[in-house]
C-alpha positions as CSV (number, residue, x, y, z in Angstrom):
1,M,33.8,16.8,12.1
2,A,35.5,13.4,12.5
3,E,33.4,12.7,15.6
4,R,30.2,13.6,13.8
5,K,31.0,11.3,10.9
6,D,31.8,8.6,13.4
7,L,28.5,9.1,15.1
8,Q,26.7,9.0,11.8
9,T,28.3,5.7,10.8
10,H,27.5,4.3,14.2
11,A,23.8,5.3,13.8
12,R,23.8,3.8,10.4
13,T,25.1,0.5,11.7
14,I,22.5,0.5,14.4
15,R,19.8,1.2,11.8
16,D,21.1,-1.5,9.5
17,R,21.1,-4.0,12.3
18,H,17.5,-2.9,13.1
19,T,16.4,-3.5,9.6
20,D,18.2,-6.8,9.5
21,E,16.4,-7.9,12.6
22,R,13.0,-6.8,11.2
23,Q,13.7,-8.7,8.0
24,H,14.7,-11.7,10.0
25,L,11.5,-11.4,12.0
26,A,9.4,-11.0,9.0
27,K,11.0,-14.1,7.4
28,T,10.4,-16.1,10.6
29,I,6.8,-15.1,10.7
30,A,6.3,-15.8,7.1
31,T,7.8,-19.3,7.4
32,Y,5.7,-19.9,10.5
33,L,2.5,-18.8,8.7
34,K,3.4,-20.9,5.7
35,R,3.9,-24.0,7.8
36,P,1.0,-26.4,8.2
37,K,-0.7,-26.3,11.5
38,P,1.0,-28.4,14.2
39,D,-0.8,-31.6,14.6
40,I,-1.8,-31.5,18.2
41,S,-2.7,-35.0,19.3
42,S,-4.9,-34.1,22.2
43,P,-8.0,-32.1,21.0
44,D,-8.2,-30.1,24.2
45,H,-5.0,-28.2,23.7
46,P,-5.4,-24.9,25.5
47,S,-4.5,-22.6,22.6
48,R,-6.6,-24.8,20.2
49,R,-9.6,-24.6,22.4
50,R,-9.4,-20.9,23.1
51,N,-9.1,-19.5,19.6
52,R,-10.9,-22.1,17.5
53,P,-14.6,-22.0,18.3
54,S,-15.7,-24.5,15.6
55,G,-18.9,-26.5,15.4
56,L,-17.4,-29.3,17.4
57,S,-17.2,-28.5,21.1
58,F,-14.3,-30.6,22.5
59,D,-14.9,-29.3,26.0
60,R,-18.1,-31.2,26.8
């Protein structure tokens, strides 16, 4: 019985750590989304060019 309780507490600590990590991740993502967009000086930054097809075409 003692072993089982020990295992249960161990599983609980693992679960708590997991939830903590998820909360931390969610917080990080939230702060990242809340942040203003990074001011990229060069207009042909690869990520900018790939996923922002705006009216202005920087490529040509």
